[in-house]
C-alpha positions in Angstrom: -21.5 5.6 -21.3 -20.3 9.0 -20.9 -21.1 12.5 -19.0 -21.2 15.4 -21.6 -18.3 15.3 -23.7 -15.6 13.8 -21.1 -15.6 10.0 -20.3 -16.0 9.0 -16.7 -13.8 6.0 -15.3 -14.1 4.4 -12.1 -11.5 3.0 -10.4 -11.9 0.6 -6.9 -9.6 0.4 -4.6 -10.0 -0.2 -0.7 -7.9 -2.2 0.8 -4.6 -1.8 3.0 -2.0 0.2 2.5 0.3 -1.8 1.2 -2.6 -2.9 -1.4 -3.4 0.9 -2.2 0.5 1.7 -2.8 0.5 -1.2 -5.4 -2.4 0.0 -6.9 -0.7 3.6 -7.8 1.3 1.8 -10.8 -2.0 0.7 -12.2 -3.6 4.1 -11.7 -0.9 5.7 -13.4 -1.5 3.2 -16.5 -5.2 3.9 -16.5 -4.7 7.9 -16.6 -2.2 7.3 -19.5 -4.6 4.9 -21.3 -7.9 7.4 -21.0 -5.8 11.2 -20.9 -8.9 13.4 -21.5 -11.1 11.5 -19.1 -12.5 12.4 -15.4 -11.4 9.5 -12.8 -13.1 9.2 -9.8 -11.7 6.4 -7.4 -14.0 4.9 -4.8 -12.1 4.1 -1.9 -12.0 3.6 2.1 -11.4 6.9 4.6 -8.5 6.2 5.3 -7.1 6.4 2.1 -9.5 9.5 0.7 -6.6 12.3 1.2 -4.1 9.8 -0.5 -5.9 9.5 -4.0 -6.9 13.1 -3.7 -3.3 13.9 -3.7 -2.5 11.8 -6.6 -2.6 13.7 -9.8 -4.3 11.1 -12.2 -7.2 11.5 -10.0 -10.1 14.0 -10.5 -12.7 13.1 -7.8 -12.5 10.7 -4.5 -15.5 8.8 -3.5 -15.9 7.4 0.2 -17.1 4.2 0.0 -18.5 3.4 3.8 -19.0 -0.3 3.0 -22.6 -0.3 4.5 -23.3 -4.0 5.6 -25.3 -6.1 3.3 -28.7 -5.6 5.0 -28.3 -2.0 4.8 -30.4 -2.1 1.5 -30.8 1.7 1.2 -27.7 2.6 1.3 -27.1 0.0 -1.5 -29.6 1.3 -3.2 -27.9 4.9 -3.0 -25.0 4.1 -4.3 -26.6 2.5 -6.8 -28.4 5.6 -7.4 -25.1 7.0 -7.8 -22.9 4.9 -9.6 -25.8 5.1 -12.6 -25.9 8.6 -12.4 -22.1 9.3 -12.8 -22.7 7.4 -16.3 -19.2 5.8 -16.2 -18.1 4.6 -19.0 -15.3 2.1 -17.8 -14.5 0.3 -14.2 -11.3 -0.9 -13.2 -12.0 -3.0 -10.2 -8.5 -3.0 -8.6 -10.3 -4.6 -5.4 -11.6 -7.7 -7.3 -13.2 -8.8 -3.7 -16.5 -10.5 -3.6 -17.8 -7.4 -2.7 -16.7 -5.2 -5.3 -17.8 -7.8 -7.8 -21.6 -7.3 -6.0 -21.1 -3.5 -7.5 -21.3 -4.7 -11.0 -24.6 -6.7 -10.4 -26.0 -3.6 -9.1 -25.8 -2.1 -11.6 -28.0 -4.1 -13.9 -30.8 -5.0 -15.1 -29.4 -3.4 -18.5 -26.6 -1.6 -20.2 -23.5 -1.7 -17.6 -20.2 0.4 -17.8 -17.4 -2.0 -19.1 -15.8 -3.4 -16.4 -12.5 -5.0 -15.8 -12.1 -7.3 -12.9 -13.4 -10.3 -11.6 -17.5 -9.8 -11.9 -19.1 -12.7 -13.4 -20.1 -11.7 -17.1 -17.9 -8.0 -17.1 -16.9 -7.2 -20.3 -13.0 -7.2 -19.6 -12.7 -10.3 -17.1 -9.4 -11.5 -15.5 -9.8 -15.0 -15.7 -7.1 -16.3 -14.9 -6.9 -19.2 -12.8 -4.0 -18.7 -11.5 -4.6 -15.2 -10.5 -4.6 -15.8 -6.9 -0.9 -16.9 -7.3 0.5 -14.1 -8.8 2.3 -11.2 -7.2 -0.3 -8.2 -6.7 1.7 -6.2 -9.1 1.9 -8.9 -11.5 -1.8 -10.0 -11.3 -2.7 -6.4 -11.6 -0.6 -5.8 -14.4 -2.0 -8.5 -16.3 -5.9 -7.7 -15.5 -5.2 -4.4 -17.3 -3.2 -5.8 -20.1 -6.7 -7.7 -20.4 -8.4 -4.4 -20.4 -6.1 -3.5 -23.5 -3.2 -1.6 -21.1 -0.3 -3.0 -22.5 2.0 -1.1 -19.7 2.2 -0.7 -16.2 5.0 1.5 -14.6 6.1 1.4 -11.1 4.2 3.6 -8.4 5.2 7.4 -8.7 5.3 8.6 -5.7 6.7 12.1 -6.1 3.4 13.4 -5.2 3.9 12.8 -1.5 6.3 15.0 -0.1 6.5 16.8 2.9 9.1 19.0 5.3 11.0 17.2 8.0 12.9 20.0 9.8 10.3 19.4 12.8 11.5 16.4 13.5 15.3 17.5 14.2 16.7 14.1 12.9 20.6 13.2 13.1 21.9 11.6 9.3 21.9 8.9 8.6 19.1 7.7 10.3 17.0 3.9 9.5 13.5 3.5 9.5 12.6 0.9 12.4 8.8 -0.4 11.7 7.6 -2.9 14.5 4.3 -3.0 14.3 1.5 -4.6 12.3 -1.6 -6.5 12.3 -2.8 -7.1 16.0 -4.9 -9.9 14.7 -1.8 -11.5 13.2 1.1 -11.2 15.5 3.2 -13.8 14.1 3.8 -11.7 11.6 6.1 -9.6 13.9 9.8 -9.4 14.9 10.0 -10.1 18.4 10.2 -6.1 19.6 13.3 -7.3 22.0 15.2 -7.9 18.7 14.2 -4.1 17.2 15.4 -2.8 20.8 18.6 -5.0 19.8 19.2 -3.9 16.3 18.7 0.0 17.4 21.0 -0.6 19.9 23.4 -1.5 17.3 22.6 0.7 14.8 23.1 3.6 17.7 26.8 2.3 18.2 27.5 2.6 14.6 26.2 6.3 14.9 23.0 5.0 12.8 19.7 6.9 14.4 17.1 4.7 14.4 13.7 6.2 13.9 10.5 4.0 14.9 7.1 4.5 12.6 3.6 3.2 13.3 0.1 3.9 14.8 -1.1 4.8 17.8 -1.3 0.9 19.0 1.9 0.5 18.7 3.4 3.3 21.2 4.4 0.0 23.6 6.5 -0.9 21.1 8.6 2.4 20.2 8.6 2.8 24.2 10.3 -0.8 24.4 12.9 0.0 21.7 13.5 3.7 23.2 14.1 2.5 26.6 16.9 0.2 25.4 18.1 2.8 22.5 17.6 6.1 24.1 19.0 7.7 20.9 16.0 6.3 19.1 13.5 8.9 18.0 10.1 7.7 18.4 8.0 9.2 15.6 5.1 6.8 16.3 1.5 8.3 15.3 3.2 11.8 14.2 3.5 11.3 10.6 1.1 11.4 7.3 1.7 9.3 4.3 3.3 12.3 2.8 5.8 12.4 5.9 6.6 8.6 5.6 7.3 9.2 2.2 9.4 11.7 2.4 11.0 9.9 5.8 12.0 7.1 3.3 13.6 9.3 0.6 15.9 10.8 3.4 16.3 7.4 5.2 19.5 5.2 4.8 17.1 2.4 5.1 14.8 0.8 6.8 13.6 -2.8 8.5 10.4 -3.5 9.1 7.8 -6.2 9.5 5.6 -7.3 6.5 3.3 -4.2 6.9 2.0 -1.2 4.9 4.0 1.3 5.7 6.8 -0.9 4.3 5.0 -0.7 0.9 5.3 2.6 1.2 9.0 3.1 2.3 10.5 0.9 -0.6 8.2 2.3 -3.3 9.9 5.6 -2.4 13.1 3.7 -3.1 14.1 3.7 0.4 16.6 0.4 0.6 14.5 -2.0 2.8 15.0 -5.3 4.8 11.2 -6.8 5.0 10.4 -9.5 7.7 8.2 -12.3 6.4 7.2 -15.9 8.6 4.7 -18.3 7.8 1.9 -16.4 7.8 2.4 -14.5 4.4 3.8 -15.4 1.3 6.7 -12.6 -0.3 6.0 -14.1 -3.3 2.6 -12.7 -3.4 2.8 -9.7 -1.5 6.6 -8.4 -0.8 7.0 -4.6 -1.1 8.4 -3.9 -4.3 11.1 -0.6 -4.5 15.0 -0.5 -5.9 16.6 -2.5 -3.2 14.0 -4.6 -1.3 16.1 -7.5 0.7 13.3 -10.3 2.3 14.2 -12.4 4.8 11.7 -15.5 6.1 11.4 -17.8 8.6 8.4 -20.2 9.3 8.4 -18.1 13.1 10.5 -15.1 13.1 11.8 -15.6 16.9 14.4 -17.6 14.7 16.0 -14.2 13.3 18.4 -12.8 15.4 19.3 -9.2 15.4 22.8 -9.8 14.1 21.5 -11.4 10.7 18.9 -8.7 10.0 21.9 -6.4 11.0 23.7 -8.1 8.7 21.0 -7.6 6.0 20.8 -4.0 6.5 24.3 -3.2 6.2 24.8 -5.2 3.0 21.9 -3.0 1.1 23.6 -0.1 3.0 26.7 -0.9 1.1 25.2 -0.8 -2.3 23.3 2.2 -1.8 
């Protein structure tokens, strides 16, 4: 199924930032497997600019994720998908909703489909897939679709000047936020503040990253350690990546920016509670140290600081 002489490929990826970062390696593998194809990514509005900047991508479609009862919106999406004449679809979201799109394209001939939708041409049928790390699961899914090698994410397309921040070298990134709905995934902010004080004592500038709802966290750290630079709500994806390349290291909770930072090969200490399993979703990078406790209150700032110092010595 093609439009003209150029094959068309669709990649579906929504998810949180960490999921999107871990899909960039598979996206590179898909491009290498279809060098002459026109690749479209269907994604959430938040990640449209990131995918649009990726050299593997020719076009980005925004999925507004209509409610199931909005029949007209679903029919409009169906017409758009059918009209594009996609030859193959790589469903990297592999959710019930993304699988529904496969059914939406029937009856009749559907495009080749890599995913978990019943009846698709290239199913990832491993019953243990949900017990695999995201990176390994996606690589195996693509092998079932004929793509043998999946590289690590290439973030070279994400870069930005940092002069406007006026940072002192060396500096360490601190990411104290995370899902507001899952507070048990957050290391106590007082521990981040104590770590910042220890870093400043060693003449390392703490730099806090986060989003607008996390401004109070940065304020708490800065109140304890005035040398801290607060960049909350002041960084794009490209700027976070550039900061990660320039940083001596990073410490943060199990949250999206840590995936971007680790994938940029910044040495990182990532803190996990019983709320999530690093065997399934830990950030991947050149030097990532995971510290896990059932309750993060059990982690002292001295232990986290020692783990950070160890990876900084290796860098």
